[in-house]
C-alpha positions in Angstrom: -64.6 -10.7 53.5 -60.8 -10.8 52.9 -59.0 -14.1 53.2 -56.1 -14.1 55.7 -54.1 -16.6 53.6 -54.2 -14.4 50.5 -51.9 -11.6 49.5 -53.2 -8.2 48.3 -53.6 -9.1 44.7 -55.2 -12.4 45.4 -57.8 -10.9 47.6 -58.5 -8.1 45.1 -58.8 -10.7 42.3 -61.2 -12.8 44.5 -63.4 -9.7 45.1 -63.5 -8.9 41.4 -64.4 -12.5 40.6 -67.4 -12.1 42.9 -68.4 -8.9 41.2 -67.3 -6.7 44.1 -65.5 -3.5 43.5 -62.3 -3.6 45.7 -62.8 0.1 46.5 -65.8 -0.8 48.5 -63.4 -2.8 50.8 -60.7 -0.1 50.8 -60.7 0.3 54.6 -60.3 -3.4 55.1 -57.5 -3.6 52.5 -55.6 -0.8 54.2 -56.2 -2.4 57.6 -54.9 -5.8 56.4 -52.0 -4.6 54.1 -51.2 -1.1 55.1 -47.8 -0.3 56.6 -46.3 3.1 57.4 -42.7 2.9 56.0 -39.9 4.8 54.3 -38.8 3.8 50.9 -35.4 4.2 49.2 -35.3 4.0 45.4 -31.8 3.9 43.9 -30.9 4.2 40.2 -27.5 4.1 38.5 -26.2 6.7 36.0 -24.7 6.0 32.7 -26.2 2.5 32.0 -27.1 2.9 28.3 -24.0 5.1 27.5 -21.5 2.8 29.2 -23.1 -0.4 27.9 -22.8 1.0 24.4 -19.2 2.0 24.8 -17.8 -0.8 27.0 -20.3 -3.6 26.8 -22.9 -5.1 29.1 -20.5 -7.3 31.0 -18.4 -4.3 31.9 -21.4 -2.5 33.4 -22.8 -5.6 35.2 -19.4 -6.1 36.9 -19.7 -2.6 38.3 -23.3 -3.2 39.2 -22.4 -6.3 41.2 -19.8 -4.3 43.2 -22.5 -1.7 43.9 -24.9 -4.4 45.2 -22.1 -5.8 47.5 -21.6 -2.3 48.9 -25.3 -1.6 49.5 -26.3 -4.8 51.2 -24.4 -4.3 54.5 -25.5 -0.7 54.6 -29.2 -1.5 54.3 -28.8 -4.2 56.9 -26.9 -2.0 59.3 -29.7 0.7 59.0 -32.5 -1.8 59.8 -33.9 -2.3 56.3 -37.1 -4.4 56.5 -36.7 -5.6 52.9 -34.5 -4.8 50.0 -33.9 -6.1 46.5 -32.3 -5.2 43.2 -33.8 -5.2 39.7 -31.3 -4.6 36.9 -29.6 -1.3 37.7 -32.2 -0.2 40.4 -32.2 -0.8 44.1 -35.3 -0.8 46.4 -35.2 -0.7 50.2 -37.9 -0.4 52.9 -37.4 1.0 56.4 -39.7 1.6 59.4 -38.2 5.1 59.8 -37.3 7.8 57.3 -34.1 8.5 59.4 -32.8 5.0 58.6 -33.5 5.5 54.9 -31.9 8.9 54.9 -28.8 7.6 56.7 -28.6 4.7 54.3 -28.8 7.0 51.3 -25.9 9.1 52.5 -23.9 6.0 53.4 -24.3 4.5 49.9 -22.9 7.6 48.3 -20.0 7.7 50.7 -19.3 3.9 50.3 -19.2 4.2 46.5 -16.7 7.0 46.6 -14.6 5.4 49.3 -14.4 2.2 47.4 -13.1 4.0 44.3 -15.8 2.4 42.2 -15.4 3.6 38.6 -17.9 3.5 35.7 -15.1 3.8 33.2 -11.3 4.6 33.5 -12.0 8.3 33.8 -15.6 8.5 35.3 -16.7 7.7 38.8 -19.6 5.3 39.3 -22.6 7.3 40.7 -26.2 6.7 41.7 -29.3 8.8 42.2 -31.6 8.2 45.1 -35.2 9.1 45.9 -36.8 8.8 49.4 -40.5 8.8 50.4 -42.4 8.1 53.6 -46.0 7.3 54.4 -48.7 4.6 54.6 -48.3 2.1 51.8 -50.1 -1.1 50.7 -47.7 -4.1 50.9 -48.6 -6.6 48.3 -46.8 -9.5 50.1 -45.3 -10.3 46.6 -42.0 -9.3 44.9 -43.9 -6.3 43.6 -43.7 -4.8 47.0 -45.3 -1.6 48.1 -47.8 0.7 46.5 -48.7 4.3 47.4 -48.5 7.9 46.2 -45.3 8.3 48.2 -43.8 5.2 46.5 -44.6 6.7 43.2 -43.1 10.1 44.1 -39.9 8.5 45.4 -39.6 6.4 42.2 -39.9 9.5 40.1 -37.4 11.4 42.2 -34.8 8.7 42.2 -35.2 7.4 38.6 -36.4 10.4 36.6 -35.4 13.7 38.4 -32.2 13.1 40.5 -28.8 13.3 39.0 -25.8 11.2 40.0 -24.6 11.8 43.6 -28.0 13.3 44.6 -30.6 12.4 47.2 -34.1 13.8 46.6 -36.6 13.5 49.4 -40.4 14.0 49.2 -42.1 16.8 51.1 -43.8 14.3 53.5 -40.6 12.4 54.2 -38.7 15.7 54.9 -41.4 16.7 57.4 -41.0 13.4 59.3 -37.1 13.3 59.3 -34.8 14.3 62.1 -33.9 17.9 61.2 -30.2 17.2 62.1 -30.1 14.8 59.1 -31.5 17.4 56.7 -28.5 19.8 56.7 -27.6 20.8 53.2 -31.0 20.0 51.7 -32.6 22.7 49.6 -36.2 23.0 48.4 -37.0 22.3 44.8 -39.9 21.7 42.5 -40.4 19.9 39.2 -43.3 19.0 36.9 -43.2 15.4 35.6 -46.0 13.3 34.1 -48.4 16.1 34.8 -47.5 16.2 38.5 -46.1 19.2 40.3 -43.7 17.7 42.8 -42.3 19.7 45.7 -39.2 18.0 47.2 -35.8 18.6 48.8 -32.4 18.0 47.2 -29.0 17.1 48.6 -25.8 16.9 46.6 -23.1 14.5 47.8 -19.7 16.2 47.9 -16.6 14.0 48.6 -14.5 15.4 51.5 
């Protein structure tokens, strides 16, 4: 019933046009578009505040330096796909260990580069990590799943600068040697009770 030459949304739209509820083809959709992957969601801190005080060009210049730092890190850790939207970064990996090592490396690289948000404030990012089976849209919109939603909330809404927050499922599948320093935490956001693990980057 699904067309091989169509992406997820095209196939779902075609089903709806025929009066077919896509949920009746859920198994086929997961079989065709499902991937078990790890996701890294990165958000910068201080965007609105710094833009207000120093201007948008000032912030964008720092943002471009951040992107230049992240690209080789994601590539070195076998990212399948990554892209940036405004002050956010999104990267996909086959294994949660690669995502976790990337997250740590990003914090370290920002600090080592001496990247500053202003003359007296370090540039910092917050990162959320998730892992599980996700639907890949085969479009720029990327991946969809509960774990993607959780990772987004962790990275963009809950984490502070210099932090890595990892979902419960991602934590369970990660190499325990990489989880040293993570502590269990819980938050309620948008009506969801999220259990996750938190790590604070501390420069040596």
